[in-house]
N, C-alpha and C positions, 0 to 999 in steps of 0.2 A: 279325317278331315281331308279333304279331298285338291279341293280349290280355292284360288285366292278370295272369290266370293261367296265359298263358307267361312272365310277366316271374318270379313266384314259385317259378314252378320251374323257374329258372335258377339253378343251383349258387351258391352263398354270396351271391346278392343279397338272402337275407330277411335275415340276420343284418348285413349289410352298410346297409340297410335302417331296422333297430330301430338300428343306432348312432345313426345319423343321425338317427333320431326322438329319439332322450335327448336327446343333442346340441341338437337344436335348442329342444326346452323349454326346456334349456340356458339357454339362450341369450336368450328372450325375458323367461324371470325374470329372470335376473340382472339384465338392461338394463331392465328396466321398475323391481326395485328399487332398483339405483342412481342411476334418474333421478328418482325421488321421493325417494330418502335425500339428494342433492346439493340437488332444489328447498327443501328442509325445511331446510336449513342454509342456503342463499344466497338461498332466493327470488328467482334467478336464470334466465328463461327461456330464456339464451342458454348459463349453464351446463348447466339441465336438458339442453337438448338436447346439448349437446359432449358429457355423461358418456352418455349412452344409446349418440352415434353417432360419439363421438372417436375408437374406433377405426378405424373407415372411414379419418382421416385422413394415417395413417400405409400404409395399403396399397399405395400410388404407392411408399413407399419400399422397400418389398416386392419391386413387380412391378417395380421399379428394379435389386436387388444382389441379390434372394435367389431370384427366379422360375426358374431354371434346374436350382434341387432338383426341381422337383414331378415331374420325368421324374427324374428319379436317384437319389432312394430309393428304398428297398425300401417298397412302397405300408406294407404290415401295421406294418411298426415305426411308421413315421410316424406312420399313422393309430392306432397306440395311445397314442404319446407326447405327441402333441399334446394330447390333452382332459387327462389329467393333469395338464403345465401348468396348461390353461385353470383345471380344477380349484383349482390353488393358487395363481393369479391373485384367482379367484372370490372364496375362502374370504380371502384379505389383504382385498378389499375392506372386506368385514363386519367388520372389527378394529374395533373403540371408538376414537375421539378422532383417526384418521387425518384431516391437514388435506388440503384438499380437493386441493394440488398433488401429495402424494400417490398420492391415488385417479386423477387423469389421468393420471401416470407408471405406475402398472399399466395402465390402459386401451389405453397406447399401444402400452405393450411385447407385449399381447397384441393387439392390432391385427395388430403386423409379422408375430404363427407363424400368426396367422390370412391372411394374404396367402398362404404359403406349401402351407397347408392347403386351398385352394380347391383349387387346380393337384390338388394331389392325391389327392381324394379324387371331381374330375369325371372327370381321368385312368384312376381305376379304374374308373369305372363305365362307362367307352363299354370296355373293354376286359375286363369282366364281361360285356358285353351284345353289342358290338362295333356298326359304325356303324350298323345297321337298326335295333337296336330303341332306339337312345340316347334320341331323344325322346320313345319312349311312356315307357321308364325315366326319363326327368326329367322329365317333366311328372307322374309316381307322388312325384317328389320332391320338385316345387315343391306337386303337390297336400299332401302329409303334411306340408311345410312349413306349409302354411294352416292345418291340422289343428292342427297340434301347438303353432301360435301361438295358436290360441287357446286350447288348454287351457293356453300356458303363461300366456298373461296372465289367462286367468281365474282360475289359481293362485295365479300371481305378485299380481295384484289381493287379490284371498282375505287372503291368508298377509301384504302388506302393511296391507290394511285390519284386518284380526284380530290380527294381530302385529307386527310388526316386518318393513322393509325390510332387515334386517341375515336377521335367521333368512330370508327368503326367498335372500337369496344362497348361504348357506347348504346349502340344499335345490339351489338350482341348483349348484355346487359337487358334492355327492353324483351328478348326476345326469352331470356331465361323467365322474366315475370307474367307472358304470356304463355310460357309452357306451363308454368305452377299454377293458373288460373284454369287452364281446361282439366289439369288433375281433379283440381277443389270441384267444378261445375259437374264435370265429365264421367266420376268413377262414385261406387257406393263402396261404402264405408265397410271395412271386413279384417274383423279380429285378428291378429299375428298366429302366422304358421305353427309357432312353436309358445309355452307356455314356459316363464320365467322369465328373470332379468337379464339383461344383458349384461356382461362380464368378461373379462379377459380369460378366465377359469372356464367356461362354457366354450370362446372363441378357440384356447389350445386343444380342448379334448373332441371338439367337432373337428381340426383340423387334425387332430392325431387319426383321430377314426378316418377320415378320409382318403390320409395317405398311408395308411394300413394294407390298402387293396393294392396288389400289383397292378393290375390292370390298369386301375384309376390313375396310378403314378406314372404309368406312361403316358394314359392319355393326358395327365396337364402336362407333363415334358415335351409333349410333341403338339399340344396348344400355346404354349410359354416362349419358347426357344427360336424356334425356324421364323415365325413372324416376325416375336421382339427385333433379330437381327434387321431383319430387312426395312422393319420401321426404322434403324438408326439412318439407312441409308435414304428414308423420305425428311428425318429429319436437318439433311444439309439441302434441300434445296433452295432455300434462303441465299445459302454463302456459294451455292453454286451457279445461279441464274437466278440475281439478287431481280430481274426486269420481268423472268417469267415465272416466277416460284409457284405464283396463281394459277396456270398453265398447269406447270406439273403436278401440283394439289390435284386439282382438278381429273388429271384424266390416268389418274393413277385411282380415285373414286370413281370413273367410270367402267375402269377393269375390275373393280371390286364388287360393280353390283353386275357384270356379267358373269361372273364366279362365283355367286352366290344365286346368278337365276340359272346355270348349270350344274349347279348342285343341290340346291335346294329345289327345285321344278324339275329338271329335266334328266335327273341321274335316277332310276331304280334303286332302291334299297342296295338290291347286292353289288352294285357294281361302284355307288358312293366308297366303301371299303379301299378297291381296286385301285381309285385315284387320288387317294390320300398322300401318299410320300410322291406321286409324277408331278402334284399340282403344289408339293412346298418345295421341290425344287424347282419350278414353273417360278414359282415366287423369288427365286434369289439369283438364278442365271443371267437373267438378261440385264442385271445389274452390271454384271463385270465388264463390258464391256468400254464403262463408264471413263476406265483408265486413259482412253485413249480420245477422252473428249467428243464424242460425237456431235454431229449441229445438232441444234436444237429438234426439228422433225424427227431424228434419229431416237433420240432420249427421252420425248414424247411418246414415240413408239415402244419402244422398252419398256418405260412405265408400265404403259397403257395393259402390254402383254404380262409383264411381270405379276400385276394387280389380281389379275384371276386365279391366281394362286392362292388368295386368300382365301377361296371358296371352300378349301381344306378344314377350318376351324366347325363349317356347321354338321360333315360326319362326326366327327370330333366329337363336339359337345351333342350330337344327336348319342352317342355311345355311354359318352359319363352322365347322362339322364337317364336311362337306362340301366345303368349300375348305382345308384343313386336312390334311398329312401325319399320319398315324397316328402317326408318334413324336413328334411335337410337340405333339399333341392336350392331353394335360396343361399344357405352357407355353400354347398358348391359352385354353383354358381359365380357368386359375388367369391371365389377362390379363387377357380379360374379365369375370373376377369379379373381381378386385382395382379394375381400372379403375370398373365400376358401383360398388363399397364404398366407393371412395376419392369417387368423385362422391355419392355421397350423407351420407358425411361434410364433405363441403366445405360441400351445399347445406341440413346440417344448420347447421350454423356461420352460415353465411347467411342462414338463416331464424330464425333466434335471433337474432341482430345485427341485422333488421328488424325483429324483436318486440320485443326493448327498447328500440328509439327509437320504435316506435311502439304497436301492442299483436299479438297474435298474428294474431288473422282477419285484419289486414289484413295481417301476412306472408305466411299459407297462401293469399290471394287472389293476391300478388306472384309467390308463386313458381308457383303454378297458370299464371297467366299467362306464366312466362318459358317453362314446361316448354311449356304449347300453340304459345308462338312457336316453340321448338327444333322441332320436331316439324313444322310448317308449309314453315319453312325448309329440312328436310331433303327434303320431299316434292317440292317446286318444286325443288329441285338436283336431284334422283333425274329428275325431269322430263324437265328439261335436257338434260343428260349422255346421256339414252338416245337420241333424237333424232339429237345428237349422232354418235352409233356407227352411226346405221343401224337403230336400235332400235324396237319399235313402245314409246309410252310408257306402260305397267305401271307397277306399284307392287311392286318386289318388293323395298327397301333393309330392310323390318321383315321380313320373312320368311323 
């Protein structure tokens, strides 16, 4: 599969893509609205950050106990039911008078369901496109995510500014319902990829099998930690620039879009592995000067350039799929998604805590420095291990 035109000619890809687009807009609108609502109620950078990314914190529980369902549920039924659950939860967040602890309880319950949804979605994408088309398809989904996040944050920011966060939450709930309808009407019924009932034991066995491979372990670490720490920087946009958070989020999405085009469409396969670590460093370094409180135009430029580095994950996912048996693809990609989002949630909580004790600007600089340090550590470990195995010291961990 060589072109975007080939992708959209593939049966079922278009409705699958449209449903995911609606869901991405719903997530971004809802997250911005909830973060703003909590910040207005509490004036707390920590609580605002956790409200936006708190569902990520429970993804590790889903990956530990529920992820075997990703390959054992009928994909269409699962991807129809989950957006309806998300719509219900998002509408509940808009109810007036809810205490903050109730908001967080809903957010955490939603995160448990999302941990399974990622594995079902990406496993189905692999099934629709096969391995030779997965990278190009995933790059299109990542580009879509960037565009839809721009649309979602712009629309959500306007609704929050002109109307209220609660109305923005209700609009997000309606988009979740639309996504469920598109999946139900546009996809055909498929059997589960793996037989057997979902169980905790099956989840643990498959997690252990995936983690037993040293190459896969390194890929997972490269996928989870550096970008998770940078998401901690993003979680502070609301407290760093309350009136311009939507602009910062939209520009971050624009940079991510550029990175996905670069890696998914422009770089040949051999070059992708060489750009992994440089892109991860690019992801972190532009946030370091936030310690100096740059004016908004410079902050916007730094955020946009940094987010190009998110393109590193495409090459990492390509290698993960190549190292994974087909019948475990959904679980492997779900583990990647759940682990990545969990680290993002932990990083958001850590960034919020540091911001609470110091300032949002100092916290953003600290998170960026940690991300760069982890990337350099992974790079050094990979270079040490390859000569020990008698290989040339290239840098494909991120590729």
